[in-house]
BAFI-859608 format. One record per residue (C-alpha): residue in three letters; x, y, z. Coordinates in steps of 0.2 Angstrom, whole numbers, padded with zeros to 4 digits, always signed. Example, Ala and Ser with C-alpha at 12.3 -4.5 7.8 and 13.67 -1.06 7.14 Angstrom:
2
ALA+0062-0022+0039;SER+0068-0005+0036;
***
This chain:
327
MET-0088-0079+0155;ASN-0093-0098+0162;VAL-0096-0111+0149;LEU-0105-0125+0150;VAL-0097-0140+0141;ALA-0111-0154+0140;ILE-0108-0165+0123;TYR-0112-0182+0130;SER-0122-0200+0124;ASP-0122-0216+0126;PHE-0112-0218+0111;ARG-0094-0214+0114;SER-0090-0206+0097;TRP-0104-0192+0099;CYS-0095-0187+0117;ILE-0083-0174+0115;PRO-0065-0179+0120;GLU-0057-0172+0135;ALA-0043-0168+0123;GLN-0054-0154+0114;VAL-0061-0147+0132;GLU-0044-0144+0136;ARG-0038-0136+0120;LEU-0054-0122+0124;ARG-0046-0120+0140;ARG-0028-0118+0133;GLU-0036-0104+0120;PHE-0047-0095+0135;PRO-0039-0095+0149;GLU-0050-0081+0157;HIS-0064-0090+0152;THR-0072-0105+0166;PHE-0074-0121+0156;VAL-0084-0134+0166;ARG-0088-0152+0159;ALA-0103-0162+0161;ASP-0106-0178+0156;SER-0123-0182+0162;ASP-0142-0174+0163;GLU-0138-0174+0180;GLU-0120-0166+0180;ALA-0127-0153+0169;LEU-0141-0146+0180;ARG-0129-0144+0194;ALA-0116-0136+0184;ILE-0128-0124+0173;PRO-0134-0110+0185;PRO-0118-0099+0183;ALA-0116-0104+0165;GLU-0120-0088+0153;ILE-0112-0100+0138;ALA-0117-0118+0134;PHE-0107-0129+0121;SER-0120-0143+0119;SER-0134-0149+0110;VAL-0143-0158+0125;LEU-0151-0146+0136;ASN-0168-0148+0140;ALA-0181-0138+0150;ALA-0175-0142+0165;HIS-0158-0136+0161;LEU-0165-0119+0154;ALA-0175-0117+0170;ALA-0159-0119+0181;ALA-0150-0107+0171;PRO-0154-0087+0175;ARG-0139-0080+0166;LEU-0137-0090+0150;LYS-0137-0082+0132;TRP-0129-0092+0121;ILE-0128-0111+0117;HIS-0117-0118+0103;SER-0123-0135+0096;PRO-0109-0148+0090;ALA-0119-0154+0076;ALA-0132-0147+0063;GLY-0147-0152+0073;VAL-0155-0143+0087;GLY-0173-0150+0086;GLY-0171-0158+0101;MET-0166-0142+0110;LEU-0181-0131+0103;PHE-0195-0135+0114;PRO-0206-0120+0119;ALA-0197-0112+0134;MET-0179-0112+0121;VAL-0189-0104+0107;ALA-0198-0092+0116;SER-0185-0083+0128;PRO-0169-0073+0124;VAL-0157-0086+0123;VAL-0148-0088+0106;ILE-0142-0103+0096;SER-0130-0106+0085;ASN-0125-0124+0078;SER-0112-0133+0067;ARG-0118-0134+0051;GLY-0108-0139+0036;ASN-0094-0149+0047;SER-0101-0167+0042;ALA-0107-0162+0025;THR-0093-0168+0014;THR-0094-0185+0023;ILE-0112-0187+0023;ALA-0110-0182+0006;GLU-0100-0195+0001;HIS-0108-0208+0011;VAL-0125-0204+0002;ILE-0114-0208-0013;ALA-0107-0224-0007;VAL-0125-0230-0002;THR-0131-0226-0017;LEU-0117-0236-0029;ALA-0122-0251-0017;PHE-0137-0252-0022;PHE-0134-0248-0040;ARG-0120-0259-0041;GLY-0129-0273-0031;LEU-0117-0276-0018;PRO-0127-0281-0005;LEU-0130-0296-0015;ALA-0111-0298-0016;TRP-0107-0294+0002;ARG-0120-0308+0006;ARG-0116-0321-0006;GLN-0096-0320-0002;VAL-0099-0324+0016;GLU-0108-0340+0007;ARG-0094-0343-0005;VAL-0107-0342-0018;TRP-0103-0336-0037;ALA-0118-0324-0040;GLN-0116-0319-0057;ASP-0132-0326-0063;GLU-0141-0319-0049;PHE-0134-0301-0055;ASP-0141-0305-0071;ALA-0159-0308-0064;GLY-0162-0297-0052;ALA-0165-0277-0051;ALA-0152-0271-0066;ILE-0136-0264-0063;ARG-0137-0247-0065;THR-0125-0230-0065;LEU-0127-0212-0058;ARG-0125-0203-0076;GLY-0142-0201-0081;ALA-0150-0207-0063;ARG-0165-0192-0059;VAL-0160-0188-0040;LEU-0173-0179-0030;VAL-0163-0170-0014;VAL-0176-0164-0002;GLY-0169-0151+0010;VAL-0154-0142+0000;GLY-0143-0136+0014;ALA-0127-0138+0018;ILE-0128-0158+0016;GLY-0140-0157+0004;GLY-0131-0145-0005;GLU-0115-0154-0004;THR-0126-0171-0010;ALA-0131-0163-0026;ARG-0115-0157-0032;LEU-0107-0175-0031;PHE-0123-0182-0038;ALA-0124-0170-0053;ALA-0100-0172-0055;PHE-0109-0190-0058;GLY-0118-0185-0073;ALA-0136-0186-0062;HIS-0150-0175-0065;VAL-0154-0167-0049;ALA-0168-0159-0043;GLY-0170-0150-0025;ILE-0184-0148-0014;ARG-0183-0134-0002;ARG-0194-0122+0008;ARG-0187-0107+0001;PRO-0185-0112-0019;ASP-0180-0093-0024;GLY-0165-0093-0014;PRO-0147-0094-0019;PRO-0143-0108-0032;ALA-0135-0121-0026;ALA-0122-0130-0036;GLY-0127-0146-0045;VAL-0145-0144-0044;ALA-0152-0141-0061;GLU-0169-0136-0052;MET-0178-0131-0033;HIS-0196-0132-0030;GLY-0204-0130-0015;PRO-0211-0141-0002;ASP-0227-0141-0012;ALA-0219-0150-0027;LEU-0213-0165-0018;ILE-0227-0178-0023;ASP-0223-0174-0041;GLN-0204-0172-0039;LEU-0205-0192-0031;LYS-0215-0199-0045;GLN-0199-0196-0056;ALA-0184-0198-0047;ASP-0174-0215-0046;VAL-0165-0209-0031;VAL-0173-0201-0016;VAL-0160-0190-0003;ILE-0169-0186+0014;ALA-0156-0171+0020;ALA-0171-0159+0028;PRO-0170-0154+0046;GLN-0183-0161+0061;THR-0193-0148+0064;ALA-0214-0147+0067;ARG-0218-0147+0049;THR-0206-0162+0040;TRP-0211-0176+0057;HIS-0217-0189+0045;LEU-0212-0181+0031;ILE-0211-0197+0022;GLY-0228-0208+0023;ASP-0238-0217+0014;GLU-0243-0205+0003;GLN-0226-0201-0003;LEU-0220-0218-0003;ASP-0235-0223-0015;ALA-0231-0210-0028;MET-0211-0215-0028;LYS-0207-0222-0045;PRO-0206-0243-0045;GLY-0187-0247-0043;ALA-0184-0230-0032;LEU-0170-0231-0019;LEU-0173-0221-0002;VAL-0161-0213+0007;ASN-0160-0205+0024;VAL-0146-0197+0032;SER-0156-0184+0042;ARG-0165-0189+0056;GLY-0176-0205+0058;LYS-0194-0196+0062;LEU-0193-0190+0046;ILE-0200-0205+0038;ASP-0214-0214+0046;GLU-0207-0235+0049;PRO-0220-0244+0048;SER-0226-0237+0031;LEU-0208-0236+0023;VAL-0209-0259+0028;ARG-0226-0260+0019;ALA-0220-0249+0004;LEU-0204-0263+0004;GLU-0214-0279+0006;GLN-0224-0272-0009;ARG-0206-0275-0017;THR-0209-0259-0028;LEU-0194-0249-0022;ARG-0177-0254-0025;GLY-0173-0250-0009;ALA-0168-0240+0007;ALA-0152-0234+0015;LEU-0155-0228+0034;ASP-0142-0221+0043;VAL-0154-0214+0055;PHE-0171-0220+0064;GLU-0187-0214+0072;GLN-0180-0223+0089;GLU-0161-0227+0091;PRO-0156-0240+0094;LEU-0166-0248+0083;ASP-0176-0261+0092;PRO-0170-0278+0086;ALA-0185-0284+0085;SER-0191-0271+0069;PRO-0192-0281+0052;LEU-0180-0268+0044;TRP-0165-0277+0050;SER-0170-0293+0040;ARG-0172-0287+0025;ASP-0162-0291+0009;ASP-0166-0272+0001;VAL-0164-0261+0017;LEU-0144-0257+0021;ILE-0142-0249+0039;THR-0128-0241+0045;PRO-0128-0235+0065;HIS-0130-0215+0062;VAL-0110-0213+0056;SER-0113-0204+0041;GLY-0108-0189+0050;PHE-0092-0197+0055;HIS-0074-0191+0049;ALA-0057-0190+0056;ASN-0059-0172+0060;HIS-0076-0168+0068;TRP-0072-0163+0085;PRO-0055-0152+0081;GLU-0069-0143+0068;ALA-0085-0143+0078;THR-0072-0137+0094;ARG-0062-0124+0080;LEU-0081-0117+0075;PHE-0086-0115+0094;ALA-0069-0106+0096;GLU-0073-0094+0082;ASN-0092-0089+0088;LEU-0084-0086+0106;ARG-0071-0073+0101;ARG-0087-0067+0091;PHE-0099-0068+0105;VAL-0086-0059+0117;ALA-0084-0046+0104;GLY-0101-0044+0100;GLU-0101-0048+0083;PRO-0113-0060+0073;LEU-0111-0076+0077;VAL-0109-0089+0062;ASN-0120-0102+0058;LEU-0136-0095+0070;VAL-0151-0105+0072;ASP-0170-0098+0066;LYS-0179-0104+0084;GLN-0195-0102+0075;ALA-0189-0110+0058;GLY-0183-0124+0067;TYR-0164-0124+0060;
***
């Protein structure tokens, strides 16, 4: 089999280490692995490929790949590859759903506790060498996760692990997912369908966005949803930036009804230096790092290797993507 490994980015952390490509070559000497580190290199290398280990292939790549049968993404999100020609094609797609569930769920807990304990204020005052005890008493009340009502929008691998951790702290967790009558999720006290979003937003102290990016979830959180949120609520996004209408979020924050927003993803990345989100005390920005963990690439490569064995043997693939649903 000819395998194209095209996992590249402007950011080093999202580029596959060469050691993992060499690992695949050692484990599967019978296959040919060709690495590409740009769109142009991928376009030149893809014509003979039957398999691609990638999350960045576009319409031009697909058109140049008459032999391509299967793509495995090292990430969970594959929305960028689900353009019309790909959806209509016989190429199957699998992903690495679950690889970063634990680290992203822990990130959600960390940023929620940071806001609940006033840690951004503490960090700012530490830089100024100011003893700010009275400010903690005068600002948003310090509170606990125990007794908080948390809404997890998108109860997949990431949302499910997030719900489990919140529940372990004593929070009451409600979930929103496309099929609310599906298998139960640990930690979720009540599950609802998408039509219940507005009602659930009105009750939540913390809203966690963990849904996949699809045509249906684009700007899932806009003016109507932000207006419905409970005063003092916290919004956390670890999914994709396009699920939140950023100008609407800025307006909601300016009204000072929300406790704040913890954002790991943005509509355009990197976030524009001119964005008003940068300068707000009630926004915690992390640069799309919630999925980072020490074993990310070894685990992503391990899953691809498992699926490669299955693909060659004609067995069902792990984490097969529904191209019509978008995940």
